C-alpha positions as CSV (number, residue, x, y, z in Angstrom):
1,M,0.1,0.2,-0.1
2,V,1.3,3.5,-0.9
3,F,-0.1,6.5,0.3
4,V,0.1,9.6,-2.3
5,E,-1.6,12.9,-1.8
6,G,-3.0,14.7,-5.0
7,D,-2.7,11.6,-7.4
8,S,-6.2,11.7,-8.6
9,Q,-5.3,10.3,-12.0
10,T,-4.3,6.8,-11.1
11,Q,-6.7,4.2,-11.4
12,A,-5.3,2.3,-8.4
13,P,-8.0,2.0,-5.3
14,K,-8.2,5.2,-3.4
15,I,-9.3,6.4,0.0
16,E,-10.7,10.4,-0.3
17,V,-10.5,12.7,2.8
18,W,-13.0,15.3,2.0
19,R,-14.5,18.3,3.7
20,A,-18.0,19.8,2.5
21,E,-16.3,23.3,3.7
22,L,-14.0,23.1,0.7
23,G,-17.1,24.0,-1.9
24,T,-16.4,21.2,-4.2
25,P,-18.1,17.7,-4.8
26,P,-16.1,14.7,-3.7
27,L,-13.9,13.2,-6.1
28,S,-15.7,9.9,-5.2
29,S,-19.0,11.0,-6.6
30,I,-17.4,10.9,-10.1
31,D,-14.2,8.5,-9.9
32,K,-15.1,4.9,-9.2
33,S,-11.5,4.0,-8.1
34,V,-12.3,5.7,-4.9
35,S,-13.2,2.9,-2.6
36,A,-13.9,5.1,0.5
37,L,-14.4,8.4,1.4
38,V,-13.3,9.8,4.9
39,T,-15.6,12.6,6.2
40,D,-17.7,14.0,9.1
41,D,-20.1,15.6,6.6
42,L,-23.2,14.1,5.3
43,V,-22.9,13.1,1.8
44,S,-24.6,10.5,-0.7
45,I,-22.2,8.3,-2.7
46,S,-21.8,4.8,-3.6
47,A,-18.4,4.5,-1.8
48,D,-18.0,3.3,1.8
49,V,-18.2,6.5,4.2
50,L,-15.9,6.4,7.1
51,P,-15.8,9.2,10.1
52,R,-12.7,11.2,10.1
53,S,-12.0,10.8,13.9
54,D,-12.3,6.9,13.5
55,I,-8.7,6.0,12.9
56,K,-9.0,2.4,14.2
57,G,-12.1,1.9,12.1
58,L,-10.4,3.4,9.1
59,A,-7.5,1.0,9.7
60,A,-9.7,-2.0,10.3
61,W,-11.5,-1.2,6.9
62,I,-8.0,-1.1,4.9
63,T,-7.1,-4.3,6.4
64,R,-10.5,-6.1,5.2
65,Q,-9.8,-4.7,1.7
66,S,-8.7,-7.9,-0.4
67,Y,-6.9,-5.7,-2.9
68,W,-4.5,-4.7,-0.3
69,Q,-3.8,-8.2,1.2
70,D,-0.6,-9.9,0.1
71,S,-1.7,-13.4,-1.0
72,S,1.8,-14.5,-1.1
73,R,2.0,-14.8,3.0
C-alpha cells in the first residue's frame, strides 16, 4: 500500500479525505476508483463513508480490503 496525496489520475484504489467546507463535490462522486470517503459531513455516494475521527475503524476497513492483502503470505 502506498499513500500519495493529490494523485487523482491513477486508477489504483483510493481513499479520499473530504470536507464540505471546501465547496467542491467529493472526487468519489465521479471517480469509481475511490473505494472510501473519509469525512464527518453528510454525503450520498456509492463508496464506503468513514468518519474522520475513527482511525481504528479506518485501519480495520483497510485491512479488510482484499486488493490490499498480500496473497503470498
